[in-house]
N, C-alpha and C positions, 0 to 999 in steps of 0.2 A: 377599155375605158379611155385611153389616150386618143385612139382613132375617133371615138365618138365626140370627145371634147374638141378635137381639131375640126370635125365636120360642123359643129355648132359655131365655131369661130368663123368658118367660111360660108356661113348661111346669110343670104340677103334678108334684111329686116322687113322688106316689103312683100316678097313672094314666099319667104320662108323656105327657099330651096338653095342648093349650092349655087354660087355665083355663076352667071353666064355673061361672058365678056365684061368683067367687073371694071368699073370706073371709080375715080376718087374725086370727091367734092373739095371745095376750098377749105371746109371745116375739118377735113381728114377722114370722114366716114365714107365707106365703100358700099356700092349697090350695083345690081345688074344694070347694064346700060339701058335696056328697054324699060325696066321697072322705073328708073328715076325719070326717064322722059315722059312716061305715062303720068307719073306723080306730078310733074311740073305743068301738066295741062290745067290743073286746078289749084296748085299751090306754088308758093315762091320760096319756101323755106326747106331746110333739111328735115326729113321725117323723124330723125332721132334727136337733134339738138335745137331745132327751130331757128338756126341761124339762116339769115336771108341768103339765098343762092339763086340769082336770076336764071330763068330758064334759058336765056341766051348765052349763058356762060359756057365756055368751051369745055367739053368733057374729054378727058384723056384716059385711054385704057391703061389699067394697072397691069403691066406685063408680068411682074414678079408674082402678084396674087393669082393671075391666070394660070401660071405654071404650077403653082402649089395646088390649085383646084384640080388641074388635070392629073397630077400625081395621085391625089386622093381618090379621084374617080376611077383610076386604073388599078388601085390597090384593092385586092379582094377583101371582103369582110373577115374579121378575125374569127377563127373557129371557136365556137362555144362548147361547153361541156355536152357530151353526147347524152341522149335520153336514156333513162333507166330501162333496162330490159323489161318488157311487158309482154308476156305470152299471149295476152288477149288482143294486143294491138296488131292484128294481122288481117290481111284481106280475106273476107269470108269466101271469095270466089277462087283465089289462087293460093291462099295460105302464106303469102309472103308478107314481110313487114310493110306497114303503111308509112312510106317515106315521102310521099308527095301529096299535094292538095290540088284537086281539080276545081278550078274556079268556075268552069262552065256548069258543072253539076253541083258544086258546093259541097264536096265530100272528100275524105281522105282516100287515096288510092295507092296501090303498090306499083312497082316497076313493070310488072306484067300487064297491068291495066293500060299502060301507055301505048302498048302496041296493039291493043284490042279496042275496047269500048271508048277509051279516052285518047285515041291516037290523034285526032284532029282538035282536041280541046286545049284550052289554055291551062298549063300546069306550072306549079312552082313548088319549091321545097317547103316543108312544114314550117321551119323556123323563119323563112322569109315571109310567108303568109302571116305568121303570128306577129312579126315585127310591124308589118303594115297595119294589121288589125289593132295592135296595141296603140299605135300612133293615133288611129282614128278614135279609139275609145278615150284616150287621154285628152284629145281635143274636145270631144263631147263632154267629158267630165269637167274640163275647164269652163266650158260655156255654161253648164248647169250650175257650177259653183258661183260664177258671176251673176247668174240669174237669181240665185239664192240671196246673195248680198244685196242685189237690187230690190228683191222682194222684202227683205228685212227693213231696208231703208224706207220703202213705200209704206210698210206696215207701221213704222214709227210715225211717219208723216200723217197717215190716216188716223192713228190714235190721237195725235195732237189736234187734228181737225175736229174729231168727234168731241174732245173736251171743250174746244172753243165753241162749237155749236151748242153744246149743253149749257155752257156759261152764258152765251149770247141769248139763248132761248129763255133762260131763267130771268135774265135782266129785262128782256122785253116784256115778259109776263108780269113781273113785279111793277114795272113802270106804268104799263097800261092799266093794271088794277088800281094803283094809287091815284092816277089821274081820273079815272072813271068814277071813283068813289066821291069826287067833288062835284060831279055833274048831277043834273036832275034825274029823277026816277025814270023819266022817259028814255034815258040813254042806257039803261041797264041791259036791255037786249043787245045793244050794239057792243057793249063790253063783253058779254058772254060770247058773241060771235067772233070778236077779235081774238079772245083767248083761245077759242076753239081752233081758229085758223093758225095761230102760232103753234099750238100743240100738234095739229095735223102736219104742218110743215116740218116741225122738229122731228116727229115720228118718222116721216118720209125720209128726211135727210139721214137720220140715224140708222134707219133700215138699209138705206143705200150704203152707208159706211160699214154696217155689219156684213152686208153681202160681199162687199169688196174685201173685208177682213177675212171672211171665210174662204174667198177665192185665193187670197195670198197664203193663208195657212195651208190650204190644200196643195198649192204649188210647192210650198216648202216641204210638206210631207212627201210629195211625189219625188222631189229632188233628193231628199234624204234617202228614200228607198232606192233610187237609181244609184246614188253615191255608194250605198252599202253593197248593192249587188255588183256594181262595177269593181269595187275593191276586192270582193270575194273572187270575182272572175279573174282579175289580174294576178291574184295570188295562186291560182290554179296551176299546178305543175304539169298536168296532162294536156298535151297539145290538142288532142281530139276533143276532149271535154271542153277545153277553152274555145275552140273554133265553133263547136256546135252551140255553146252558150252565147257566144258573141253575136251570132246571127239572130238570136231571139231577143237580145237586149236592145231596147230603144229608149232614148232620153224623153223626159216629159216635154210637152209642147211649149211653144214660146210663151213668155210671161205676159206680154201685152202691157200697154200703158195703164197707169193708175186713173181710175174714174173718180174724181172728187165728188163728195156729196153735194147735192144741189141745195144751197142755203143762201138766202139773201134777206138780211134783216130789213133793208130798205123796202123790199117788196111787201113785207108784213105791215108796214106803216103807211104805204101809199094810199090805201082806201081811207084810213083814218084822217090823213091830212085833208083830203077833199071833203070828208063829212064834217069835220070840225073847223073848217076855214072861217065860218061865220061866228065862231065862239072865241075869236081873238087868239087863236093858237094856244088855247088852254092846255091842250094835250102835249104839244111839242115845243113851244117857245122856250121854256125854261127847264125842260127835262128830257132832251133828246137822249135816249138810252145809248146812242153810239158815241156820245161825248163830244160831238161837233156841233156848233151852232148852225141853225138852218140857213142863216144869211150867209155865213162864210162858206158853207158847203156848196152853195149854188153858184159861187163866183170863183173865177180863176185869179191868178196874181194880178194886182193893179198894173195898169199900163203906165209905168213910170220909166223915164229914160235911163235910170240907174239900174233897173232890174236886168239881169242877164238871162238869156235863153228862156224868155217868157213862154208859158204853156197855155194854149188857148182853151177856152171853156167849150163844152162842159167837161167836168172832171169826174172820173168814175169814183164810186164810193170807197173802194179800196185805197185809192191814192189820197182821197180826202182824209181818210183815217191815218195814213202814214204821215200826212202833213202835221198832225198833232205833235210829233216829235222832230219837226224839221230843224236843222242846224245850218246856219250860214257859216261857211268855212272859207279860209284863205290859205294860199300856198306859203310855205316857208322858203324865202329866197336863199337862205344859207344852205339848204339841202339840194337846190336845183342843179342838175348837170349843166355844164357850161355851154351846151348846145340848146338849152331850154331858155326861152325868153318869157318873162312874166310881164303882165300888163293888167289894166283895169283894177287897180288897187289890189294886185296879187290874187286876182280871181280867174285869170286866164293865162294859159301856158301854151307856147308854140315851139315846135322843134324845127330848128333851122340848121342848114349845112355848116354855116360859118360859126365858130364858137365865139362867145362873148369875150373871152380872155382866159387867163390861167384859172385852173380849178381852185375853188375855195377849200379850206381845210376840212370842213364838214359836209362838202357836197358829194353827191353820188358820182362815181365813175361811170355808172350805167346811165341810160337815158331815162332817169327817174326824178321825181320830185315828191315830197310828202307835205302834208298840211301842217300848219303851225299849231293846230289844235289836236288834242288827244282825248281819249275817253277811257275812264276807269270803272265807271258804274253807270247804271241807268240804261235807257233806250234812246237811240239817236238815228236820224234819217237824213240823208242828203241826196242831191241829184246832180248829175253832170251832163253836159252836152258835148258830143264829140263831132269833129268835122268829117271823120271817115273811120273805117275799120283799122285793124292792127293797132289797138291800144289795150292796155291792161289796167284794171282798177282793183284795189283791194285794201286790206289793212295789214299792219305789221307791228310787232313789238319794237321798242326803241332801239334794241341792239341789232336791227337789220343791217347787214354788212353794206358799207359804202363802196367797197372795192369789188372788182370783177373777180370771182372765184372759179369760174368755169367757162365753157364755151358759149353760154347764153348771154343775151344782151339785156336780160332783166333777171331779178332774183325774187320776184313776188310769187310766193307759193312754192319756191324751191326747197325751203327748209321748214322746220316745225313751228317757227315763230311768225309765219305770214300766210295769208289766204288771198287768192286772187282769181279774177275772171278775165281771161284773154279773149278779146273780140276779134275774130278773123273775118275774112271776106265772105265766107259761106257758112260759118259755124261759130261756135264759142267753146272755150275749154275752161274747166274749173281746176285750179292747181292748189295743192297743199302738201307740204312735206315731200316734194318731188314726185308725187302721184298726180296723174292727169285724168280727168273724166270728160269725154267729149259730149257736148250737149246738142240736142236737136233744135232746129230752128235758127234763124238769123236775127240777132237783136237789132233794134233800131239805134238811132244816134242819141236818143235821150234815155239815160239809164239812171236807176235809183238804187241806193244801198240802205238796208235796214239792219242796224246792229243792236241786239238786245243782250247786254252782258249778263244780266241776272238769269235769263233763261238759257243763255249760251248758244245763240245762233246768229249767223250772218247771212242775210238773204239779198240776192241781186234781182232787180226787176228791169225789164224792158218796158218803156212807157209809150212807145209808138208802134202801131197806131192805137193800141190800147194797153192797159197795164197788165203785164204778164210776168209771173214768177219764172226766173231762169234757173236758179240753183240756190240751195240752202246748205251752208256748212253748220254742223253742230260741233261745239268745242267747249272746253273748260278754259276760259280766258283768265290768265293769272297775272297779266301785266297790262299797263296802259296800251291802248291801240291807237296808232296814227293812220289816217287814210293816206294811201300812197298810190302813185300812178306812174305808168310807163307809156311812152308814145313814140311811134316811128317818125322818121324825118318827113316834114311837110304836114304833120297832123297838128290840130289845135284842140285843146280840151278846156272847157269852161265850167267853173263851179257855179251852179245856179243859186241865186239868192231870192229869198222871199222876205218882203218888208216886215211881216209879223213874226218871222222866225227869230230865234235868239242864238247866241253863241253858247257853247258849254260854260257852266258856271266857273270852272277852273281848269287849267291845263295841267294834266297829270305830269308828275316828275318822272324823268327817265331813270330806269334802274336795270339791274341784271335780271336775266331770265330765271324764273323759278318754276317748279311744278312741271306738269306735262299737259299736253293737249290731246284731245281725241277728236276724230273727224269722221263724219259720214255724210256722203253727198245726198 
């Protein structure tokens, strides 16, 4: 047990093997020399703590750690308990005990076989082959469990989409029916056609959702069967039975991305808009079922000198819908780190090398700043414009620590009371309670955040070149939430304002943490 624990401590976090020529970074973490050089070809931070470590930094070999690794490599593995005597575990050809495993033929052999049939084959001891097979199975088991977690998350998201599709379809059908009842009898056929189109589109979308749900359920069932069989095999004491069973056991195939149902409420109304344009907008002017006036939906933010980070038209329907809950926010100067400079009526922040002066009592020791506004109920949406990557945006409870508690340069998402999205050069990461989830794709410089405290979710969007959901946190929010941001030196972050948006009705009072949160990506 002690030798195994020592080997784990001497394992590189990149290649998961014992250190080869270990080197030490400025943050104190150790890696194989070749591994960290390969890592620095596409990253600038430590793989474990994310502290910036320039690739040009001098790497020095850790002599003491190298000596310890060599001692561990030279030490023979600790002998384990011998196998129970089994009269049947003998070579059928020579009658000798089956002590070895022939990798070439994939079977257990005796010592006499090594001088005959298996003389030129690759052979290892049974316990050595079992250890290697166990490691492979445990790795496959971990992958399938991660896939199961991902499938459960996608299943929840798919069920939510199905409920929203059902609600949207009912709203569209009700609105169209009510409007058409006021028209002349000549329009009745058009009404029936419109309702039929909505029903067909709804049926098609829900059928797609059901098909995806069945796929995810099937993957979960296959994963559960693999999990159960693997556990049974790992508990098998007989080496021969274990090795024969392990060759027949295979994990389920890859999960694959979620295919969202194809549903577009705007598309259902496009034909009606053209058909009823001569009737003074009787169908849509005062009763748009999406809740957004047609005039405002077709135009972007006004071209005013005071507006920050204006977004050009046209605007996609999803973003127009998010604008219904838009909030104009400002930074809290008292919370800003002394390297962060605020401007434009506290709507823009820039990270500079030279500090402004001594730190304020309530300011962050980290390179962070939070907004003066907070949210305790309702739904809220805001957008930010970044000058470059390596920024983090999120929300946090009022008791978010102002001081540096560990090796990190930010604490957004490091504890249970904050949720954050870190935008890097080639990817993005979602952080909560110290757990990180790497996201596919590279976000643009214009980002949106949608917070719904009643439903318990926080969604991040990339708005360039089109609106795209990046990640959704699901949680039970029990305290007021402040938008909070972290940015690297030389970066600028701007809170985008819309003239028709409004501030929250009241700023929530800061208080101690209560309750607990749950999160799923």
